[in-house]
C-alpha positions in Angstrom: 23.5 -13.2 -51.3 20.6 -15.2 -51.5 19.2 -18.3 -52.8 16.8 -19.3 -55.6 14.6 -22.7 -55.8 16.8 -25.6 -57.0 20.0 -24.9 -55.5 20.9 -21.4 -57.2 23.1 -18.5 -55.3 21.8 -15.1 -56.2 24.1 -12.2 -56.1 23.0 -8.7 -56.4 25.8 -6.6 -57.8 26.1 -10.0 -60.7 22.6 -9.1 -61.4 23.3 -5.5 -61.7 26.5 -5.8 -63.4 26.2 -8.8 -65.7 25.0 -7.0 -69.2 27.6 -3.8 -68.9 30.2 -6.3 -68.2 28.7 -8.5 -71.3 28.9 -5.5 -73.6 32.5 -5.3 -73.2 33.3 -8.8 -73.7 31.5 -8.9 -77.1 33.3 -6.4 -78.3 36.8 -7.6 -76.9 36.5 -11.6 -76.7 37.3 -13.4 -79.7 34.7 -14.9 -82.0 35.2 -18.6 -81.1 37.2 -20.5 -79.0 37.0 -21.3 -75.2 36.5 -19.1 -72.5 37.9 -20.0 -68.7 35.8 -17.5 -66.3 38.0 -17.8 -63.1 36.0 -17.3 -59.8 32.8 -17.6 -61.3 30.8 -17.0 -58.1 27.0 -17.9 -58.2 27.0 -18.9 -61.8 25.1 -15.9 -62.9 27.8 -14.8 -65.2 28.7 -17.3 -67.0 25.0 -18.4 -67.8 24.2 -15.0 -68.7 27.5 -14.4 -70.9 26.8 -18.0 -72.6 23.2 -16.7 -73.9 24.3 -13.3 -74.8 27.9 -15.2 -76.9 27.0 -18.8 -78.0 29.8 -18.6 -80.5 32.3 -19.1 -77.6 32.5 -22.1 -75.2 32.3 -21.1 -71.7 34.2 -22.7 -69.3 33.2 -21.5 -65.4 35.7 -22.2 -62.4 35.7 -22.2 -58.8 37.3 -23.0 -55.8 34.2 -22.4 -53.3 32.5 -26.1 -53.4 28.9 -24.2 -52.8 29.9 -21.6 -55.5 30.4 -25.0 -57.8 27.2 -26.5 -56.9 25.5 -23.1 -57.5 26.9 -22.7 -61.0 25.8 -26.3 -61.6 22.4 -25.6 -60.8 22.1 -22.3 -63.0 23.8 -24.0 -66.2 21.2 -26.9 -65.6 18.2 -24.7 -65.0 19.6 -22.5 -68.5 19.6 -25.6 -70.4 22.8 -24.4 -72.2 24.9 -26.2 -74.4 28.3 -23.9 -74.7 28.6 -24.1 -70.8 31.1 -27.0 -69.7 30.8 -28.2 -66.1 32.4 -26.3 -64.0 35.9 -27.0 -62.5 37.5 -26.2 -59.3 40.3 -24.2 -59.9 42.6 -22.4 -57.1 44.7 -19.9 -59.1 47.4 -20.4 -56.8 47.6 -24.2 -57.5 49.8 -24.9 -60.9 49.0 -26.6 -63.0 45.6 -25.3 -64.1 43.3 -27.9 -64.5 42.7 -26.6 -68.3 45.4 -26.9 -70.5 44.6 -23.8 -73.0 42.2 -21.4 -73.8 41.5 -18.3 -76.3 40.5 -16.1 -73.6 40.7 -15.6 -69.5 37.7 -13.3 -67.7 37.8 -12.8 -64.1 35.5 -10.5 -62.4 35.7 -8.8 -58.6 38.1 -11.1 -57.6 41.7 -9.7 -57.3 40.6 -6.9 -54.6 39.1 -9.7 -52.5 42.2 -12.1 -52.2 45.9 -11.5 -51.3 47.9 -10.0 -54.2 50.0 -13.1 -54.9 46.1 -14.5 -56.0 46.1 -11.8 -58.3 49.9 -12.5 -59.4 49.0 -15.9 -59.9 46.1 -15.5 -61.8 48.1 -13.4 -64.2 50.6 -16.3 -64.5 48.5 -19.0 -64.9 46.1 -17.0 -67.3 49.7 -16.3 -69.6 50.6 -20.2 -69.1 47.3 -21.5 -71.0 46.4 -18.5 -73.2 46.9 -19.2 -77.1 49.1 -16.2 -78.5 47.1 -13.3 -78.9 44.7 -14.8 -76.4 42.7 -12.2 -74.0 42.5 -11.6 -70.2 40.0 -9.4 -68.8 40.0 -8.2 -65.3 36.9 -6.6 -64.0 36.2 -4.2 -60.5 37.3 -1.8 -59.0 40.7 -0.2 -59.2 43.2 2.5 -57.8 44.9 4.5 -60.7 48.4 6.6 -59.9 48.0 5.3 -56.4 44.5 7.1 -55.9 40.8 5.9 -55.5 38.5 7.0 -58.5 35.8 7.5 -56.3 35.0 8.2 -52.6 32.7 4.8 -52.5 35.7 3.0 -53.6 37.8 4.5 -50.9 35.2 3.3 -48.3 35.0 0.0 -49.9 38.7 -0.4 -49.8 38.9 0.3 -46.0 36.3 -2.2 -45.3 38.0 -5.0 -47.4 41.3 -3.9 -45.2 39.4 -4.4 -41.9 38.2 -7.5 -42.9 41.6 -8.8 -44.0 44.6 -6.8 -44.4 45.7 -8.3 -47.5 42.6 -7.5 -49.4 41.9 -4.1 -51.0 41.7 -2.3 -54.1 44.4 -2.6 -56.5 46.5 0.2 -58.2 46.2 -0.7 -62.0 49.7 0.5 -62.7 50.7 -2.9 -60.4 48.8 -4.9 -62.2 49.8 -3.7 -65.5 53.4 -4.1 -64.6 52.7 -7.6 -63.6 51.0 -8.6 -66.9 53.7 -7.1 -68.9 56.5 -9.2 -66.7 54.4 -12.2 -67.8 54.3 -11.1 -71.6 50.9 -9.3 -71.9 51.0 -5.8 -73.8 49.4 -2.2 -72.5 45.5 -2.5 -71.6 42.7 -1.5 -72.7 40.8 0.4 -70.0 37.1 0.5 -70.1 35.1 3.0 -67.7 32.0 1.2 -66.3 29.0 2.0 -64.3 29.4 2.1 -60.4 33.0 3.6 -60.6 34.2 0.0 -61.6 36.8 -0.5 -64.7 37.3 -3.8 -67.3 40.9 -4.0 -67.9 41.8 -6.0 -71.2 44.9 -7.4 -71.9 46.2 -9.1 -74.9 49.1 -12.0 -74.8 51.8 -11.2 -76.9 
């Protein structure tokens, strides 16, 4: 993580994956409506998505105060009119500070948070999504309990060494949790660097 002039934080991984993720989002998100991005990080993703999909209204959110400032600086620097002011959002605190959304997008969060936060994310998304609404998760996942690459296995070990409650999640566990909260079977999209985009629709 580094910083640019004007208070904007920069993540190299966000710079690398923003376009591949945007390509998937352009395929699966609705044509119009509000998209809530949970855990927006630096703000690089949301401004890129807002430029690529100007027909959508983007609502960034974060629980970290420094990240909220960075998002504000990124949005201001880009002069975008389809991005709302970032809101403070902790997925575990209900109700969420947004009443409804057409879609919820969450990138690279559930493996660097306790599993209870992943469950809270899915539960909260189910609460605010309209019928037919979309939930998109992105990041590394295990499949059938197995890592999809040696690099993901090493990444998982590093995460768990930092915090035993963190770690790469089993895709089937995520899908079962989503089904419990009214989502259907996900569409899975293979992504660069051994990541997945996992797309759920609310019944």
